[in-house]
C-alpha positions in Angstrom: 20.3 -9.3 38.0 23.1 -7.1 36.8 24.7 -7.3 33.4 28.0 -5.4 32.8 28.9 -4.8 29.1 32.6 -5.1 29.2 33.3 -5.0 25.4 31.3 -3.3 22.7 31.9 -1.1 19.7 29.8 1.8 20.8 30.8 4.1 23.6 28.9 4.5 26.9 31.1 4.8 30.0 33.5 7.7 29.6 36.5 5.7 30.7 35.8 2.4 28.9 37.3 1.9 25.5 34.9 1.0 22.7 36.2 -1.4 20.2 34.7 -3.9 17.7 33.6 -7.0 19.6 31.4 -8.1 22.4 31.6 -9.3 26.0 29.4 -9.0 29.0 29.6 -10.2 32.6 26.9 -11.5 34.9 28.1 -11.1 38.5 25.2 -13.2 39.9 26.5 -16.2 38.1 30.2 -15.2 38.0 30.0 -15.8 34.3 31.6 -14.0 31.4 30.0 -14.3 27.9 32.5 -13.8 25.1 35.8 -11.9 25.5 35.9 -9.2 22.8 38.7 -8.8 20.3 41.7 -7.9 22.4 42.8 -8.8 25.9 44.2 -5.3 26.6 40.9 -3.6 26.1 38.9 -6.4 27.8 41.1 -6.2 31.0 41.1 -2.4 31.0 37.3 -2.2 30.8 37.0 -5.0 33.4 39.1 -2.9 35.8 37.0 0.2 35.3 33.8 -1.9 35.9 35.4 -3.3 39.0 35.5 -6.9 37.7 38.6 -8.9 39.0 39.8 -11.8 36.8 39.9 -14.1 39.9 36.1 -13.6 40.6 35.1 -15.0 37.2 34.4 -18.8 37.4 32.9 -19.6 34.0 33.4 -18.3 30.5 31.1 -19.1 27.6 32.2 -18.4 24.0 29.5 -18.1 21.4 31.5 -18.8 18.2 35.0 -19.0 16.9 35.5 -15.5 15.6 38.3 -13.2 16.7 36.0 -10.4 18.0 34.5 -12.8 20.5 37.5 -14.9 21.5 40.4 -12.4 21.4 40.6 -11.6 25.1 40.4 -15.2 26.4 44.0 -16.2 26.6 45.2 -12.8 28.1 42.5 -13.2 30.8 43.6 -16.8 31.5 47.2 -15.7 31.8 46.2 -13.6 34.8 43.9 -16.2 36.4 43.5 -19.5 34.5 41.4 -21.6 36.9 38.1 -21.3 35.1 35.6 -23.4 33.3 35.5 -22.5 29.6 32.6 -23.7 27.6 33.1 -24.2 23.9 31.5 -26.3 21.1 32.9 -28.5 18.4 33.4 -25.6 15.9 36.3 -24.3 18.0 39.8 -25.6 17.0 41.5 -28.1 19.3 44.6 -25.9 19.2 42.6 -23.0 20.8 41.1 -25.3 23.4 44.6 -26.7 24.2 46.0 -23.2 24.6 43.3 -22.5 27.2 43.9 -25.7 29.0 47.7 -25.0 29.1 46.8 -21.8 31.0 44.9 -23.8 33.7 41.3 -23.7 32.3 39.0 -26.7 32.4 37.6 -26.7 28.8 34.2 -28.3 28.2 33.2 -28.9 24.6 29.5 -29.5 24.2 27.1 -29.0 21.3 23.9 -29.7 23.2 22.2 -27.4 25.7 24.2 -27.5 28.9 23.4 -26.3 32.4 26.4 -24.5 33.7 25.0 -23.7 37.1 21.4 -23.5 38.3 19.9 -20.6 36.3 22.5 -20.5 33.5 22.3 -22.8 30.5 23.6 -22.7 26.9 21.2 -23.0 24.0 23.2 -25.7 22.3 24.7 -25.0 18.9 22.7 -23.7 16.0 23.9 -23.9 12.4 24.1 -21.1 9.9 26.9 -19.3 8.1 28.7 -20.0 11.3 27.9 -22.4 14.1 27.0 -20.5 17.2 25.6 -21.0 20.7 23.7 -18.5 22.9 23.5 -18.3 26.7 20.4 -18.2 28.8 20.5 -16.7 32.3 17.5 -16.4 34.7 16.6 -13.2 36.4 13.7 -11.9 38.4 11.6 -11.1 35.3 12.5 -14.3 33.4 15.1 -15.6 31.0 17.7 -13.4 29.3 19.2 -14.6 26.1 22.7 -13.4 25.3 23.9 -13.7 21.7 27.3 -13.1 20.2 26.5 -12.4 16.6 23.4 -14.5 15.9 24.8 -15.9 12.7 22.1 -18.6 12.6 19.5 -15.8 12.7 18.2 -14.0 15.8 14.7 -15.4 15.3 16.1 -18.9 15.1 18.1 -18.4 18.2 15.2 -17.0 20.2 13.0 -19.9 19.1 15.7 -22.4 20.2 16.1 -20.6 23.5 12.4 -20.6 24.1 12.4 -24.4 23.6 15.3 -24.8 26.1 13.8 -22.4 28.7 10.3 -23.8 28.1 8.9 -20.3 28.3 9.3 -17.0 26.4 12.5 -15.1 26.6 12.1 -11.8 28.5 15.2 -10.0 27.2 17.4 -10.6 24.1 20.7 -8.9 24.2 23.8 -8.9 22.0 24.6 -9.0 18.3 21.6 -9.5 16.0 23.7 -9.6 12.8 21.3 -7.5 10.7 24.0 -5.9 8.6 22.8 -4.9 5.1 19.1 -5.6 5.7 16.6 -3.0 4.6 14.5 -1.2 7.2 11.4 -3.3 6.2 13.4 -6.5 6.6 14.6 -5.4 10.0 11.1 -4.4 11.0 9.9 -7.9 10.0 12.5 -9.4 12.4 11.5 -7.1 15.2 7.8 -8.1 14.7 8.7 -11.7 14.8 10.4 -11.2 18.2 7.3 -9.4 19.4 5.2 -12.4 18.3 7.5 -14.7 20.3 6.7 -12.6 23.4 10.2 -11.1 23.8 9.5 -8.2 26.1 12.8 -6.3 25.9 15.6 -6.1 23.3 19.1 -4.8 23.5 20.6 -5.1 20.0 24.2 -4.1 19.7 27.6 -5.0 18.2 26.9 -6.3 14.7 23.3 -5.2 14.5 24.1 -1.9 12.6 23.0 1.5 13.8 20.1 1.8 11.3 18.8 -1.5 12.3 18.9 -0.5 16.0 16.9 2.6 15.1 14.3 0.5 13.4 14.1 -1.8 16.5 13.7 1.3 18.7 10.9 2.6 16.5 9.0 -0.7 17.0 9.9 -1.6 20.6 10.0 2.0 21.9 11.4 2.3 25.4 11.6 -1.5 25.5 14.6 -1.3 23.1 17.6 -0.7 25.4 20.7 1.0 24.1 24.0 -0.3 25.4 27.7 0.4 24.8 31.1 -0.3 26.4 30.7 0.1 30.1 26.9 -0.1 30.3 25.6 -1.6 33.5 22.1 -3.0 33.2 19.8 -3.9 36.0 17.3 -6.4 34.6 
């Protein structure tokens, strides 16, 4: 299974623009998770990664923050016939704007199967309400998180309950800003205890926290940036 990191604040591909936010595309499921902070950068990076707007069938947004929703409407203006999966924390105005551009908006707070092998975690509460996305690959389930505001350990536990088995890879924002190295190490060890085999912390995880994860997970901590193409 291929995962293309379309939007991320760290550089990777020499032609992709790094900018604060997150978005990734799973070609196998024709599914875009989050849309970054601006449409111009999202569409530019999509073009470089050879992703055409018309090939995307489904879009899942994790939470109602600008750096995860900013590219949606620009994308829909180019090709609006898509399913867009939101939850009840999104404004009705935002949902209506997407519908006016041709999208079929689905608002659901419970875990929802989008297509065989792809399911949302359902919403989890925290400083912000957020949902993750589970996609199934050859090695098992991959959990994608936008910012993990409810807590990355909480999201992994919820995903494990939905998948009914351990999560193989957790990728996305872990929201560990401001935590001490010992606190981050505690989080990493909790993920190990939950049998998470690989991690790819990025976006709002903070560089020092990523270094701590790399010290504990070793080569099983994957470094990603704008334009990374991962084969899971």
